[in-house]
N, C-alpha and C positions, 0 to 999 in steps of 0.2 A: 573953623575947620574941624576942631574936635567935636563940637556940638553936632555938626552934620554927620560925622562919622558914627556917633552913637546912634543917631536915627537910622543911618544906613545899616548899621549892625542889627538893630532891632527888626528892620524890615526883612533882612535876609535870614535871621534866626527863625522868624515866623515861616518863611518859605522852606527853610531847611527842615524844620520839624514836620512840616506838612507833607513832604514827599518821601518820608522815611520808608513807607511801605512799598515803594516802587523798587524796581531792579536797580542795583548799584550802578553808578555811572562808569563809563569806560575810562580807565586811567591811561593817560598818554604823557609823554615828556612835555614839559612846558616849551613854548615857542621862544627859546632863548638863543642867543649867539654867544654863549659862554657866560653871560652876566644875567643873573636872575634877581630882580629887585623884590623886596618884601616890605610890607607895612604891618605894624602891630598896633591895634587900637588901644586906646586908654581903657583901663579896667573900669568895671561897673560895680561899685560896692554892693548894690542890692542883689547882684548875681553871686556875690561871695568873693569878688576880686580883692587882692591885697596889693600893697604898694610894690612888692618885689616881683610880681607876676610877669611884667614886661621883660625884666631882666632874665627870668627863667626861659621865656620864649626866645629871647635873643641868643642865649646860650645854646638852645636847641638848633637854631639856624646855623650857628657857628660850628656845631658838632657835625652837621651834614656837610658843610663846606669843607671841613678837614677830611671827612670821609670820602669826598669826591676826588681827592688826590689831584686837583688842578683841572678836572674836566669841566667844572662849572665854578662860578663865583656867586656868592649870595651877599647882597648889599642892601642895607636898610634905606628906606626912602620915605620922606614926609608926605608925599602926594599919593594918597591911597588910590586915586583914580587911574594911575598908570602903573601901579605895582603889579607884578605878575602873581605874587602870593599875598593874600590879605588875611590876616589872622584877627578874629574877633572872639569875644567871650559870650557865652550863652547861659541861660538859666538852667536850673537843675532838670535832669531828665531821668528816665527809668534805668539807672545803672550804666548809662553810656558816658564816656569820657570825652569824646570829640567826634567830629564829622567833617568831611571834606567834600566840596562840590566843585565840579569843573565850571569854568567861566570863559567866555570870549570877551576880551577887553582890547579895544582898539585893533580888532582883527587879529589878535594874537591869543594863543592858548594860555589861560591863566587859571588860578584856583582860589577858592574861598575856604578858609579853615574856621571852624567854630569849636572852641574848647570850653569845657565845663570847669570853672575855677573853684568849685566846692563839692565836697562829698557828703554834705550835711544830711541828705535824704537817704544815704546808703546805710542800712541797718548796722552793718559791721564796720565799714570804713569811716562812717561819720564820727562815732565816738573815738575810734582809733586816731584819726587825724586831729581831733580836738586835744587829745592827750599828747600827741607827738606832731608838732607843726612840720618837722622835717619829713615825716611820712607824707603829709599833704603836699609839700613841695616836690617830693619824689614822684608822686602820682601825676601832678600837673606837668612836670617836666617830661615824663615819659609820654603823656598824652600829646603834648606839643610835638615831641620828636616823632612819634608814630604818624600823626596827621601831616606833618611836613613831608614825611616820606611819601605818603599818598599824593600830596600836592605836587611833588616832583615827578610823580608818575609810577611809583612802585605799588604793586599789589601786595596782598598778604603773603606771609610765609608760613610753612608748616613746621618750622623748627623753633622750638621754645626759646632758644638762646638769642633769636633775632628780635630786634626792636619791632620789626614788621610782622611778628608772630600774630596769628589770627585772633587769639583770645586773650584779653587782659584778665588777670586773676589776682586775688589778694596775695597769693603765695609769691607771684612774680614781683609785685610791688614791694613786699617784705624783703625779698632777696636783694633787690637794688638798694633798699633802705639800709640794710645791714652793711653795705659797702661804704656808707657815709659816716663821717664823724661830725662834720660841720656842713652848713649850707654851701660854703665855698667849694667843697669837694665835688659838687655837682658839675661845675664847670671844668674841674681839673681832670675828671675821669673820662675815658673813652667809652661811651655807652653803646655805640654801634658794633655789631658783630662783623667779622670778616665777610660774611655773606651779604649783610646789608650794604657794606661798602662796595663789594665787587658788583652787585646788581646795579647800584647807582652808576658806577663807572661804565658798565656795559651799556646801560640805557642811553647815556648821553654821548657815548662814542658812536653809537649807531643811529641816533635820532637825526631827522632831516634838519 
């Protein structure tokens, strides 16, 4: 199962990178009945994955579930073929941290997420994350959090304090990093803004 998922990931990474110049896909709520299943692929060491990356992604899903205030539930599932959200890892890109693509799975609205697990090619962040592994985990966690928001149907925000803010920046990553003492603090903190949470609640209260 895991071997096939790695191949599946590679195929969709190729597709995802190839359509980047096109107009962004329309974001819509997932076709849920209150329960949204998700699948996180195994890390790929050659892409820069580390053993704790799946845990970081899981924490990001849990943060959104808490933020939903009971309007939806997010539940991990081993069968990627029926998961409504499927998170994969992709190789280095040109300064991009993640991407989300819509998907129709079993006649239901679903989403594919691709997250970059390394900043090695970034001229500034590459050396910084080598010196400070917690900065690297901060960036990866925020990337997962942001892309999960898109997968759930949220578009960008113009407010810098929101996780769904349009532009990622070194300054924002550093701001979040300063709030951490240990890696375990990532799970303990609430990263979503009040606006992030209210937008999600409104989306699923009105979705068909």
